N, C-alpha and C positions, 0 to 999 in steps of 0.2 A: 401833658406832652409825652410822658413816659410810655403809655400804651401805644401811642402813635409811633414813637421811636422804635420800639421793639417789633411792631407790625411791619414797618418798612424794612428793618434789618432782617427779620425772619423771611420776608417775601423775597428779598434779594438773594439771601443764602439758598432758598429753595430753587429760585430760577436758575442759578448758575452752578449749584452743586447738589442740592437735595433731589431735584428731578432726575438727574443723572444717576445718583445713588439708588433711587427708587427703581429705575429701569434695570439697573444692574442686579438688584436684589430679586426682582421679579423674573429675570431671565436665568437665574441660577438653576442649573439642571434642565433647562429648556433645550432639548435637542432638535437639531435641524431635521426635518422630514426627509425621507428617502426621495431622491430626485428621480423623476421619470425621464425617459428619453424623449426629446422634443422633435427630432428630425430637423429638417431645414424648411420651415414655412416660408412662403413668399413674403419678402420684407421690402417696404418702401422707406428709404431714408429721406426725410423731408428737411430740406435746407432752405430756410426763409431768409432772404437777403434784401438789403436796400443799399445801393452805392458801395459795394464791397470789391471794387476792382483791384485793390491792393492785396486782398486776402483770398479771393475766390479761386484763383488758379491752384494755389498750393493746397487749399482745402479740398478741392475736387480730386486732386491727385491722392490725397490722404484717404478719401472715401473709396476711390477706385482700387486702392491697394489692400483693402480689408480682407481678412481671412474668412470669407463666407462665399458659398457657391455662387458663381457669377450669374448663373441662369435662375437664381432664386432671389435676386436682389435688384432693385432699381433705385436710382438717385433722382429725386424730383426736386428741382430748384424752383421755388416760388419767388419771383422778383416783385417786391412791393413798390412798384413805380420807380425803379432805378433809372437815373438819368445820366449815369456815367457809362463806363465800358463793361460793366458787370455782365449784362445780357449777351454782349458780343463774345465775351470770353467763354461763357457757358455754351453758346451756339457752336463755338469752335470745337467743343468736346462732344457734340451730339453724335458724330460719326463713330465714336468709341462705344456707343450705346448698344450695339447689336450683340447678342450672345455669341455670335460666330467669332467675335474678336476676343472671346474669353473674358470680357469685362461686364460689369453691371450695366444695365440700361440707364441712359441719361435722358431726362426730359426737362423741358423748361415751360413754366407757366407764368405768364405776365398778368398781374392784377393791378388795379388802380390803387394808388397809395392810400392806405387807411390804417397802417399799423401792423405790427407783427401778428397779433392774435387774429385779426380779421383776415390777413393773408393766409394763415393756417386754416381757418374755417373754409376759405374758398378753395384751397388746394387739396385738402384731405379727400373730398369726394372723388377726385380724379386719380387718387393713388390706387395702384393695382394690388399692393400687398395686403395680406391679412393682418400683418403686424406693421405699425407705423413707428419709426424711430425719429424723434425730433432732435435737431442739433442746430448750430449756428456757424457762421463763417470764421469766427476767431478762434474756435477750439480745434483740437486734434484728437481723433480716436486712436487708442491702442489697436493693433491689428486684429485682436481677438474680441474687441469690445462688443460688436453686434452678436457674435455667436454666444457670448456670455449672457447677454441680455435675453436673447430669444429662448434659451433652454428652459427658463422658468414658465413659459407659456404652455408647457406640456400639462401643467396643472390648470384645469379650467377655472379654478377659483381665482387665479391670478389675473388681474386686469391691467396692471401697470408695473413696470420695472424701471428703476433708475440706477445709474452707475456711480462710480467713485470719482469725485473731482480732485484732480491733482493740480495745484497752482505752480506755474513756472516761477522761478526766482528772477526778479528783475533788478535786484541790487538795492531796492529802496526799502525803507523801514515799513512803508505801507504794504508792499508785497510780502515781506517777511512775516509781518504780524498777521496778515490775512491768512497766511498758511497755518498759523496756530489756531485762528478762529475756525477755519474750515476743517481742521483735524478734529476739533471738538464737535462741530456740527455733524461730521460723518460718523463719529462715535454714537451720537444720539440716534441718528437714522439707522445705524446697524442694530442697535438694541431695540428700537421700536419695530423694525422689520421682523426681528426674531420673535417678538411678542404679538405680531399681527396688528400693530398700532400705527404703522407708518402712514402718513397722510400728506407728504410733500415729496418733491423730486427736484432734480436739477434739469432745467430746460435745455441745457446743451447736451444731455444724454438721457433721454427718457423714451421708453418704448411702451406701447399700449395696443390693445386689440382695436382694430378699425371698427368692428361691428358694435363696440361699446361706446364709441366716441359720439358725443353730442356737441354741436356747435355752441360756443360760449360767447359771452359778451366781450366786445372788443376792448373794453377798459380793464379787463382782468388779465392776469398772466397765466400761461399754460402750466408752469411749474406749480402753481397753487390750485387752479381750478380742476384740471384733469385728475390729479390724485384724489382730491376731495370728492369729486363726482363718482369716482370708482368705489371708494370706501363707503360712501353714502348708499350705494346700490348693493353693497354686500361683497364686493370683490376686494382682493388683497392687493396692497401696494408693497413691492419688494425692493430692498436695496441689495445690489450685487457688487461686492468689492472688486471682483476681477474684471468688471467692465469699466475700464479706466478712460477718462477723458482729461486732456491737458488743456489748461486755460490760464489766462492771466487777468488780474483785476486792474482797475485804474491805479497808476502809480503816483498820482498827485492828490493832494489834500482835497481840493475842490472836486476833482473827479470822483474820488471815493465817497465824499459826503453826498454828492448829488445821486450817485448810483445807489447808495444805501437808502436815501430818502425815497427815491423812486420805487425801489423794490418793496420797501415797507408800505408805501401808499397802495401799490397794486395788490399786495398780499392782504392787507387789512380789509380793503373793500371787497376783495374776492372771498375771503373767509367769512365775513359778515353776511355776504349774499347766500352762503351755503349753511348758515346756522340752523335754519328750519329743518334741514335734512340730517343734522347731527344730534339726534335725540339723546339727551343725557340719561334718560330713564331706560332706553332700549340698549344703548351701548355706552355705559358710563366711563369705561376705561379709555375709549377713543375720545370722548369729550374731554377727559382730563388731559390726555396727550396733546390735543389741539390747544387747549387753554394754557397748558404749561409750556409747551414748545414754542408757540407763536404769541398768543395774546400777552402773557405776562412778560415775555422777553421784549416785546415792543414797548411796554410800559416801564421798562427798567430806568430810563433817564428821569422819569417823573418820580419814581420811588427814591432815586439817588438824590434828587433836589430836595425832596421832602425830608429825607433822612438828615441831610446836611443842615437844613433849616431847624429841625427839632434838636439837633446836637448843639447848634449855636444857642438856642433858647435854654438848653439844659447845662450849658457850659459853667455857669456860676455854681452849680451843684458839686463841681469838682469830681475827683475820683475817676471812675470808669468813663463818665461822659466827657470829661476834659481830655482824657487820654484818647478817646475815640475821635474827638475833634481834631487833635493833632495828627492822628493816623490818616484821617481823610485829607487834611491839609497837605501832608507829605505825598499822598497819592495824586492829588491834583497838581501839585508842583512837579512831580515826576512827569505827568502828562504834558505840562508846559515845556519842560526840558526836552521831552521827546519831540514835540512840535518844532522847537527851535533847531534841534539836531537834524530832523527830517529836511527842513528848509535849507540847511547847510550841508546836506548829504553826509552827515556824520553818523557812525554806527554806535548806538547806545541801546543794546538789546532790551534791557528791562524797561527803560523809559519809552522805547518804541512800542513795546507791548501795551503799556498803560495808555499811551497816546492813541494807539489804534482802537483800544477798547472805548475810550472817550469819544473818538471820532465816529465809530460805529453807532454809539448811543446818541450822538448828535444827529445822525441820520435818522435813527428811530424817532427822535423827538420831532424833527421836521415832518417825517412821514405821517405820524399820528396827527399833527396839527393840520396838515393838508387834507387828510381823510376827514377830520372833524369839520373842516371848511367846505367839504363837498367837492374837492377837486378830483379830477379823473385823468388817467393816462391811457392813450391808445397808440399814438404814433411815437416814434423813437429815433434817436440818433444812433449811428453805427459806431464802431470802435475808433474811427478816425474823426468823430465829431461831426460827420456830415449826415445829410438825410433830413427827415421831417423834424421841424423844431416846434410845431404847434402841439405841445405836450398834452393839453388838457381838453381836447375836443372829443366828442363821442360820436362815432360812426359805426353803427351796426348794420348787419345785412349779409347776404350770401351772394355767390355768383362769381364766375371767372370768365376771362376772355382770352382768346389767342393761345390755345393749347397746342404745343408743338411736340413732335417726337412720337 
């Protein structure tokens, strides 16, 4: 059991500390290349929505106020079979779409309900911009976000650019702890970007070249597949800190658990589908980055369970193993306290961080199990919990109908 114990412990230390230290060491002395002037290429901001009547108006106003030349930007709203007032609200803004008004163009595309990824596949061929910027209804761009993203495309080697996610504080332990998690995630992406190893992006703020886009399977997520497709073809994925998007995550335990499980499932299946293109012999460092940043992190809960089991077995040996057993017991008890505090809306920072870590890993655990069971995600619920609820059907294909504007 001792070799198994140290294997699990060493793997966990590498996942959550060693990989970060490795990236930091490799990036020492790595200077950022001189930035080329990008001009103002024609940009299409693609907003994919389903039943977002509560958020769409404010989100459109946010996009219409961006600091980017009005005659070089359009907003393309793809309605994924919305059945509420979403489309009517967008239609009311179409008159603002002519450049003579000094505003970006606004267009609406209606597609039959089939999930976010399928709606994006159908809408992108209708985009007029050479650069596509993906986002969603619940987030908000900083005024200079698009300008910050676009400037990287002056380098033809750049295929995709993602921005910095800033989480709004909602007062819950879940929201506060997610802020810590995402600060860690953004640090990893910043270092990977500097080393040319970035392979993931945030779906609420991601830009890419339209001519490099290839339609992808509806069961996979854009934030996973598009960056992987870019790096597999030899293009760079870049992280830009000054391109800021504001968002919030589910503030309930069940909401966060399901969101994490869902994201894990889509990312696992998507990454596995692209493994043949990530040749470890041709690009070994990229393969290590994908394996360390994604695969091993998803397996964290399994290593944790195995570590605890081996510690229990080695408990009679005393000494280090007995002390490590008590250390784990305290950690899990803190998580239980954090869970109880969250339910009672009590602020216990350390316990909340431990609880959120355990909750995230419970989501990883479920996501891996679902992936192993062959489950797939295409359709989705919006932030109000409405929309498609048949999560695991597979509907591929292309085509769009009723294009306006």
